[in-house]
Residue frames as qw, qx, qy, qz and C-alpha x, y, z in Angstrom:
[[0.702, 0.125, 0.427, -0.555, 92.42, 61.71, 88.34],
 [0.797, 0.419, -0.300, -0.317, 92.92, 60.05, 84.85],
 [0.308, 0.480, -0.805, 0.163, 95.94, 58.24, 86.03],
 [0.330, -0.124, 0.779, -0.518, 94.03, 56.83, 88.97],
 [0.785, 0.288, 0.272, -0.477, 91.15, 55.59, 86.76],
 [0.660, 0.549, -0.483, -0.171, 93.45, 54.14, 83.96],
 [0.015, -0.439, 0.862, -0.253, 95.58, 52.08, 86.40],
 [0.549, 0.025, 0.732, -0.403, 92.75, 49.87, 87.69],
 [0.799, 0.491, 0.042, -0.346, 91.27, 49.39, 84.14],
 [0.437, 0.603, -0.666, -0.035, 94.83, 48.30, 82.75],
 [0.176, -0.326, 0.885, -0.281, 95.14, 45.93, 85.73],
 [0.695, 0.208, 0.526, -0.444, 91.77, 44.37, 85.27],
 [0.725, 0.600, -0.175, -0.290, 92.34, 43.99, 81.52],
 [0.342, 0.539, -0.769, 0.029, 95.75, 42.34, 81.98],
 [0.382, -0.178, 0.836, -0.351, 94.36, 39.96, 84.61],
 [0.699, 0.334, 0.550, -0.313, 91.22, 38.84, 82.57],
 [0.607, 0.711, -0.168, -0.313, 92.48, 39.52, 79.07],
 [0.523, 0.593, -0.612, 0.027, 95.72, 37.60, 79.23],
 [0.631, -0.436, 0.551, -0.329, 95.16, 34.99, 82.13],
 [0.326, 0.325, -0.878, -0.128, 96.70, 31.51, 81.82],
 [0.280, 0.007, 0.853, -0.441, 94.20, 30.00, 84.21],
 [0.462, -0.123, -0.604, -0.638, 91.22, 27.99, 82.89],
 [0.631, -0.166, 0.455, -0.605, 88.20, 26.71, 84.71],
 [0.236, -0.050, 0.966, 0.092, 87.58, 22.95, 84.58],
 [0.478, -0.008, -0.470, -0.742, 84.91, 21.85, 82.07],
 [0.666, -0.143, 0.497, -0.537, 81.96, 20.13, 83.82],
 [0.905, 0.290, -0.103, -0.294, 81.78, 17.53, 81.00],
 [0.514, 0.523, -0.642, 0.224, 85.42, 16.50, 81.36],
 [0.847, -0.373, -0.354, 0.132, 86.69, 14.00, 83.98],
 [0.081, 0.702, -0.396, 0.587, 88.41, 15.89, 86.70],
 [0.858, -0.479, -0.101, -0.155, 89.63, 13.73, 89.75],
 [0.033, -0.666, 0.708, -0.233, 92.26, 12.82, 92.18],
 [0.940, -0.086, -0.232, -0.234, 92.85, 9.06, 92.57],
 [0.282, -0.579, 0.728, -0.235, 94.61, 6.78, 94.96],
 [0.956, 0.010, -0.113, -0.272, 95.05, 3.07, 94.42],
 [0.332, -0.547, 0.766, -0.057, 97.01, -0.01, 95.61],
 [0.926, 0.250, -0.099, -0.265, 97.69, -3.21, 93.82],
 [0.692, -0.351, 0.609, 0.163, 99.88, -6.21, 93.21],
 [0.470, 0.619, -0.504, -0.378, 101.93, -7.53, 90.27],
 [0.963, 0.143, -0.199, -0.111, 102.78, -10.98, 88.89],
 [0.657, 0.356, -0.492, 0.446, 106.35, -10.68, 90.19],
 [0.600, -0.559, -0.488, 0.299, 105.34, -10.19, 93.80],
 [0.233, 0.122, -0.127, 0.956, 105.42, -6.36, 93.98],
 [0.062, -0.742, -0.619, 0.248, 103.00, -4.16, 95.65],
 [0.256, 0.294, 0.228, 0.892, 102.34, -0.80, 93.97],
 [0.057, -0.711, -0.463, 0.527, 100.86, 2.58, 95.20],
 [0.299, 0.387, 0.428, 0.760, 99.57, 5.08, 92.55],
 [0.005, -0.674, -0.348, 0.651, 98.61, 8.64, 93.03],
 [0.315, 0.328, 0.571, 0.684, 97.07, 10.43, 89.99],
 [0.184, 0.578, 0.273, -0.747, 95.38, 13.76, 89.12],
 [0.344, 0.400, 0.725, 0.443, 93.15, 13.86, 86.19],
 [0.075, 0.671, 0.209, -0.708, 92.42, 17.48, 84.94],
 [0.491, 0.663, -0.143, -0.546, 90.76, 18.42, 81.67],
 [0.943, 0.287, -0.057, -0.161, 91.29, 14.85, 80.31],
 [0.566, 0.539, -0.556, 0.283, 94.95, 14.65, 81.04],
 [0.857, -0.510, -0.076, 0.012, 96.38, 12.42, 83.84],
 [0.271, 0.654, -0.572, 0.414, 99.64, 13.19, 85.71],
 [0.866, -0.449, -0.075, -0.208, 100.75, 10.63, 88.30],
 [0.030, -0.645, 0.721, -0.249, 103.33, 8.96, 90.42],
 [0.943, -0.179, -0.221, -0.171, 103.79, 5.34, 91.35],
 [0.193, -0.627, 0.716, -0.239, 105.99, 3.57, 93.99],
 [0.922, 0.027, -0.347, -0.167, 106.56, -0.19, 93.92],
 [0.221, -0.608, 0.712, -0.275, 108.17, -2.37, 96.57],
 [0.514, 0.140, -0.839, -0.112, 108.92, -6.10, 96.60],
 [0.776, -0.429, 0.059, -0.459, 106.80, -8.34, 98.79],
 [0.926, -0.268, 0.198, 0.179, 109.30, -11.36, 98.73],
 [0.212, 0.867, -0.440, -0.098, 112.97, -10.74, 98.16],
 [0.894, 0.207, -0.375, 0.130, 114.52, -14.07, 99.19],
 [0.110, 0.595, -0.519, 0.604, 116.55, -12.46, 101.98],
 [0.800, -0.416, -0.433, 0.001, 116.91, -14.50, 105.13],
 [0.693, -0.326, -0.336, 0.549, 118.16, -13.22, 108.55],
 [0.236, -0.865, -0.093, 0.434, 119.63, -10.00, 109.97],
 [0.549, 0.773, -0.007, 0.318, 121.39, -7.52, 107.52],
 [0.659, -0.569, 0.043, 0.490, 125.01, -6.82, 108.46],
 [0.396, 0.912, -0.010, 0.105, 126.56, -3.67, 107.01],
 [0.283, -0.837, 0.463, 0.068, 129.84, -3.99, 108.77],
 [0.712, -0.168, 0.641, 0.231, 130.94, -7.22, 107.05],
 [0.135, 0.518, -0.527, -0.660, 132.55, -6.94, 103.67],
 [0.769, 0.338, -0.183, -0.511, 130.91, -8.61, 100.56],
 [0.737, 0.379, -0.559, -0.009, 133.62, -11.25, 100.14],
 [0.134, -0.468, 0.746, -0.454, 134.35, -11.82, 103.84],
 [0.524, -0.107, 0.741, -0.405, 133.46, -15.24, 105.24],
 [0.514, 0.258, -0.577, -0.580, 132.99, -17.23, 102.00],
 [0.182, -0.004, -0.976, 0.116, 132.45, -20.38, 104.12],
 [0.236, 0.287, 0.616, -0.695, 129.13, -18.89, 105.48],
 [0.385, 0.206, -0.337, -0.834, 127.47, -18.46, 102.12],
 [0.478, 0.233, 0.812, -0.240, 124.18, -20.31, 101.67],
 [0.423, 0.594, 0.624, 0.281, 122.45, -18.70, 98.71],
 [0.148, -0.322, 0.150, 0.923, 122.45, -15.36, 96.68],
 [0.306, 0.624, 0.694, 0.191, 120.13, -13.39, 94.46],
 [0.134, 0.026, 0.120, 0.983, 118.89, -10.09, 93.19],
 [0.087, 0.749, 0.656, -0.029, 115.70, -8.07, 93.37],
 [0.178, 0.463, 0.156, 0.854, 114.67, -4.53, 92.25],
 [0.256, -0.639, -0.572, 0.445, 113.83, -2.05, 95.06],
 [0.048, -0.615, -0.143, 0.774, 112.64, 1.47, 95.33],
 [0.302, 0.340, 0.655, 0.603, 110.89, 1.52, 91.97],
 [0.046, 0.594, 0.249, -0.763, 109.64, 5.03, 91.15],
 [0.290, 0.343, 0.680, 0.580, 107.60, 5.89, 88.04],
 [0.172, 0.431, 0.142, -0.874, 106.18, 9.02, 86.74],
 [0.312, 0.364, 0.843, 0.243, 103.08, 8.69, 84.43],
 [0.269, 0.314, -0.075, -0.907, 101.04, 10.55, 82.06],
 [0.250, 0.311, 0.905, 0.149, 97.67, 9.53, 80.43],
 [0.241, 0.029, -0.264, -0.933, 94.67, 10.71, 78.53],
 [0.488, 0.275, 0.637, -0.529, 90.95, 10.31, 79.23],
 [0.033, -0.047, 0.747, 0.662, 90.04, 8.66, 75.79],
 [0.412, -0.401, -0.592, -0.564, 86.34, 7.76, 76.38],
 [0.630, -0.652, -0.284, -0.311, 83.88, 8.46, 79.30],
 [0.639, -0.715, 0.253, -0.129, 85.65, 7.08, 82.43],
 [0.946, 0.005, 0.136, 0.294, 88.65, 5.23, 80.80],
 [0.006, 0.931, -0.339, -0.132, 92.10, 6.65, 81.03],
 [0.943, 0.147, 0.009, 0.299, 95.12, 5.02, 79.09],
 [0.016, -0.965, 0.259, -0.024, 98.67, 6.05, 79.68],
 [0.801, 0.307, -0.348, 0.377, 102.39, 5.40, 79.86],
 [0.487, -0.861, 0.144, 0.011, 105.00, 5.86, 82.55],
 [0.641, 0.538, -0.366, 0.407, 108.74, 6.22, 82.90],
 [0.522, -0.796, 0.252, -0.177, 111.01, 5.64, 85.98],
 [0.370, 0.547, -0.722, 0.205, 113.73, 3.85, 87.60],
 [0.917, -0.367, -0.081, -0.134, 114.48, 0.93, 89.92],
 [0.011, -0.747, 0.648, -0.146, 117.60, -0.01, 91.87],
 [0.818, 0.116, -0.563, -0.016, 119.18, -3.42, 91.67],
 [0.449, -0.684, 0.476, -0.323, 119.92, -5.01, 95.06],
 [0.706, 0.207, -0.676, 0.047, 122.14, -8.08, 95.28],
 [0.615, -0.566, 0.355, -0.419, 122.07, -10.06, 98.44],
 [0.517, 0.226, -0.817, 0.119, 123.90, -13.12, 99.92],
 [0.788, -0.499, -0.031, -0.360, 122.29, -15.28, 102.57],
 [0.340, 0.500, -0.727, 0.327, 124.86, -16.42, 105.02],
 [0.827, -0.470, -0.213, -0.224, 124.81, -18.90, 107.93],
 [0.020, 0.641, -0.639, 0.424, 127.27, -18.75, 110.96],
 [0.734, -0.108, -0.671, -0.004, 127.73, -22.24, 112.41],
 [0.399, -0.085, -0.619, 0.671, 128.74, -20.76, 115.82],
 [0.181, -0.784, -0.583, -0.116, 125.64, -18.55, 115.95],
 [0.369, -0.386, -0.144, 0.833, 127.82, -15.35, 116.73],
 [0.130, 0.103, -0.291, -0.942, 126.22, -13.44, 113.77],
 [0.532, -0.207, -0.532, -0.625, 122.43, -13.33, 113.54],
 [0.603, -0.362, 0.416, -0.577, 120.06, -14.45, 116.28],
 [0.926, -0.015, 0.327, -0.188, 119.74, -17.95, 114.83],
 [0.660, -0.191, 0.554, 0.471, 122.89, -18.04, 112.84],
 [0.484, 0.632, 0.494, 0.350, 121.24, -16.62, 109.67],
 [0.102, -0.725, 0.001, 0.681, 122.51, -13.22, 108.39],
 [0.623, 0.611, 0.402, 0.279, 122.68, -11.48, 105.01],
 [0.300, -0.416, 0.187, 0.838, 124.80, -8.94, 103.08],
 [0.468, 0.802, 0.357, -0.104, 123.47, -6.39, 100.62],
 [0.393, -0.256, 0.369, 0.803, 125.17, -4.69, 97.71],
 [0.441, 0.707, 0.139, -0.535, 123.63, -1.96, 95.32],
 [0.606, 0.158, 0.600, 0.499, 123.75, -2.71, 91.62],
 [0.148, 0.146, 0.374, 0.904, 122.67, -0.70, 88.66],
 [0.370, 0.393, 0.323, -0.777, 119.86, 1.74, 88.32],
 [0.251, 0.220, 0.846, 0.414, 117.47, 0.18, 85.76],
 [0.250, -0.003, -0.264, -0.932, 114.96, 1.89, 83.52],
 [0.273, 0.357, 0.821, -0.351, 111.23, 1.27, 84.37],
 [0.231, 0.004, -0.431, -0.872, 108.71, 1.57, 81.64],
 [0.260, 0.296, 0.794, -0.463, 104.88, 1.18, 82.14],
 [0.286, -0.183, -0.486, -0.805, 101.62, 1.08, 80.30],
 [0.067, 0.226, 0.778, -0.583, 98.31, 1.31, 82.18],
 [0.269, -0.421, -0.545, -0.673, 94.56, 1.61, 81.95],
 [0.048, 0.155, 0.669, -0.725, 92.37, 3.09, 84.67],
 [0.256, -0.440, -0.662, -0.550, 88.63, 2.83, 84.79],
 [0.079, -0.028, 0.523, -0.848, 86.60, 4.94, 87.13],
 [0.274, -0.489, -0.786, -0.262, 83.11, 3.71, 88.26],
 [0.197, -0.468, 0.104, -0.855, 80.96, 6.34, 89.85],
 [0.251, -0.197, -0.863, 0.390, 79.83, 5.68, 93.31],
 [0.014, 0.804, 0.492, -0.333, 78.14, 8.95, 93.93],
 [0.353, 0.910, 0.130, 0.175, 78.48, 12.45, 92.46],
 [0.040, -0.915, 0.382, -0.125, 81.81, 13.06, 94.10],
 [0.477, -0.537, 0.696, -0.007, 83.39, 9.68, 94.50],
 [0.736, 0.430, -0.443, -0.277, 84.67, 6.98, 92.08],
 [0.864, -0.273, 0.418, 0.065, 85.77, 3.37, 92.47],
 [0.284, 0.758, -0.523, -0.268, 89.04, 2.98, 90.47],
 [0.949, 0.007, 0.294, 0.110, 90.08, -0.23, 88.75],
 [0.099, 0.832, -0.484, -0.253, 93.66, -0.26, 87.47],
 [0.951, 0.107, 0.228, 0.181, 95.46, -2.69, 85.06],
 [0.081, 0.920, -0.352, -0.152, 99.05, -2.18, 84.25],
 [0.943, 0.128, 0.024, 0.306, 102.21, -3.82, 82.77],
 [0.172, -0.910, 0.362, 0.104, 105.69, -2.71, 83.87],
 [0.660, 0.534, -0.520, 0.098, 109.09, -3.95, 82.56],
 [0.135, 0.433, -0.770, 0.448, 110.47, -4.65, 86.01],
 [0.342, -0.067, 0.752, -0.560, 107.47, -5.92, 87.97],
 [0.047, 0.240, 0.945, 0.215, 105.21, -7.62, 85.30],
 [0.309, -0.427, -0.533, -0.662, 101.55, -7.45, 84.86],
 [0.154, -0.229, -0.742, 0.611, 99.34, -6.35, 87.74],
 [0.219, -0.650, -0.500, -0.529, 96.16, -4.72, 88.76],
 [0.164, -0.035, -0.517, 0.840, 94.92, -2.45, 91.52],
 [0.250, -0.701, -0.649, -0.159, 91.86, -1.14, 93.33],
 [0.325, -0.090, -0.284, 0.898, 91.33, 2.40, 94.62],
 [0.044, 0.808, 0.503, -0.303, 89.25, 5.53, 95.16],
 [0.272, 0.333, 0.261, 0.864, 88.82, 8.72, 93.09],
 [0.067, -0.673, -0.463, 0.573, 87.44, 12.07, 94.32],
 [0.382, 0.721, 0.413, 0.405, 85.99, 14.54, 91.99],
 [0.386, -0.147, -0.088, 0.906, 87.73, 17.90, 91.72]]
């Protein structure tokens, strides 16, 4: 009988006495946010963040809006094949991924930093005089380059719309895509 009584008491004591879970403080900003924006170097960014007990954890993906690439992409042609077809060449950074962390310093303002990577893509725009390659003669070749380090600083400001929803204003500067801003929504947790 004593064993049956002691076991539930020890179980309850271990759950409530040494629990790692905490309840969110009602005075702290707790929200999940989504935003979309643009940067000065023609990139579109998508941010997803969770703010819990004044700490922000998030993820960002950026993609180029303009790359300079013209025509169809041919993967079966070697990089140095058909040098007479070359028209122009260039480089852009694709698949930029950034993990970010921030802190709610005052009321609805969150400041933070991010660290991530981006992939260099080299391209050559080509033109086939006989229109065999590409529907209008234009085609392009791609070649992967280095993986570049992406660093970021940002500020998010949440404007309450009602007691469960926020309007999010985002300003950021990244090493690879420049200065930009965004607009989104936040939902109270």
